[in-house]
N, C-alpha and C positions, 0 to 999 in steps of 0.2 A: 956264352953270350948272355949277357944279363940285360934284362930289360929295365930301362929306367923310366921312371914316371916323373915327368917334370910337371910341376904345378902350373896350371894355367893362371894367367893373370886375370884378375877379376875385372869385369867390365863395369865401369861405373856409368850409371844412368845419369843423363844430364837432368838439371833441375826442372826444366821445362817439361821433360818426358814424364817425370814423377808427378808434377802438378796436373799435367793433361790426364794421365792415368787415374789419378785420384779424383779428378773432376768427373771423368766417365763412370768411375765406380759409384760415386755419389749419385750421379744422374740416373744410372741403372737402378739404384735402390729406390730413388724417388719414383721412377716409372713403374717398378713393381708394386710400390706401395699404393701409388694412385690407381694403378689397375685393380688391385685387391679392393680398395676403397669404392671405386666407381661400380665394380661388380656387385658388392654388398648393396650399395644404394640403388642400383638398378633393379636388384632382386626385390628390394623393399617397395620400390615405386611400382613395379608389376603387381605385388600383393596389394598395395594400396588401390591400383587401378581395378584389380579383380573385385576388391571389397566395394569399390565405388560402383563398378558395374552392376554387382549383385544388389546393392543398395538401390540402384536406379531401376533396376528390374522389379525389385520389390515395391518401390514407389509406383512404378507403373501398374503392377498388379493391384496395389491398394487402390490406385485411382480408377481402375477398371470395375473393381468390386464395388467401389463407393458410387460409381455411375449406375451399376445394376441395382444397388440398394436404393438409390434415389428414384430408379424407374419402379421398383416395387412399392416405395412409399407413396409415389404418386398414384399407382393403381389401388393401394389401400385407401388413401384418402378420397379417390373417386368412388370406390365402392361404398365407403361411409357416407358420402354425400347422397349417392342414390338411395341408400338404405334410410338415411334420415328424411329424405324428401320423397320416399315412396308413398304413393297414395293407394289405399286399399279400395279399388273400384268395385270390387265384388260386393262391398256394402251396399251399393245401388240395388243389387238383385235381392239381397236380404231385405232392404227397405221396402221394395215393391212387393215381395212376397207376404210381408208382414202387413202391408197397409191396403192391400187389394182385396176387395170385397168378393164374395163367392159369386155374385151374379154380374161381376164386371171382368172382362178379359182383354188383354193386350194382344194385338197382332203384329205391330211394327215397333222397332225400338231403335233409336239413333242416339248415341251418346257422344258428347264432345267434352273430353276432360279438360282441355285448355279454357273452356268458358263454363265448366261445371253445369252444364245443361243435358237435359234428356228431353227428346221429342218422342212422345208415345202416340200410337193410334190404336183404337180399341173399339170395343162394343160393350153396351150395357143393355140389361133387360127392358129398362125403362127409364124415363127422365128422373123418376124417383130414385132409382139405383145409382143414377149418374151423380145426382145431387148429394146422395149419402156419401159416394166416393170422394167427391170434392170436400165435403166437410171433414172426412178422415184426413185427407191430405193436408188441409188447412191447419189442422191441429199439430202437425208435426213441425219440430223446431228446426230440423235440418233444412227445410224448404225456405227459400227466400221468396220466391215469386212462382205463382201457378197461373198459366194462361190457358184457357179453354178456347178452342177454335174448331171450325169445320164440323159443327153439329149438324147431323142429318138423321133422318129416319130411314132405315134400311128396308129391303124388299119384305122381310119377314116381320116387321114391326120393331126390330131392335134399334137402339140408338147408336149411330156411328159418330165418333168423335176423335179429335186430336187434342192431346195436352202437351204444353211446353213447360217443363219444370226447371227451375234454376236452384241449385243446391248451395249451401255454404260449405267451407273447408271442413266443418266438424265432421261431416259424414264420412270422410275418408280416413279419419284417425281412429 
């Protein structure tokens, strides 16, 4: 018994089936290409967003540091103002030490830096010593005004007095 192979008849596809199959194939290629394209674009967008986020963080950090620098600059400027407007009030003590005569001494001292005034209470051995003290003070160029008040004779014969001195700004420099 011999087996015979008979050829099968070829099935012809219809024109519509071929067109539909070709359309589906083209559509599949377009979908795959667009998927690859959009995948690359999304990666690029994510990278750009990361760069933008890091730039934004950097800008915020720069702004924060800038605010800190402005604060330090204000402190430095305030310190500069304080130093430039500083008044050496200890010069008053040097002035009194230099101009006070040995037979005159002061027992009370009140200083008002806003008015540049000093109120002194003290004692002198005599009216002559008090007069000499006033003459020495009048020769000083730093004094604008000298006011003697409350002059009295103490229990032991000394002269009690009060002085009100007004200074110019040159004394503090």
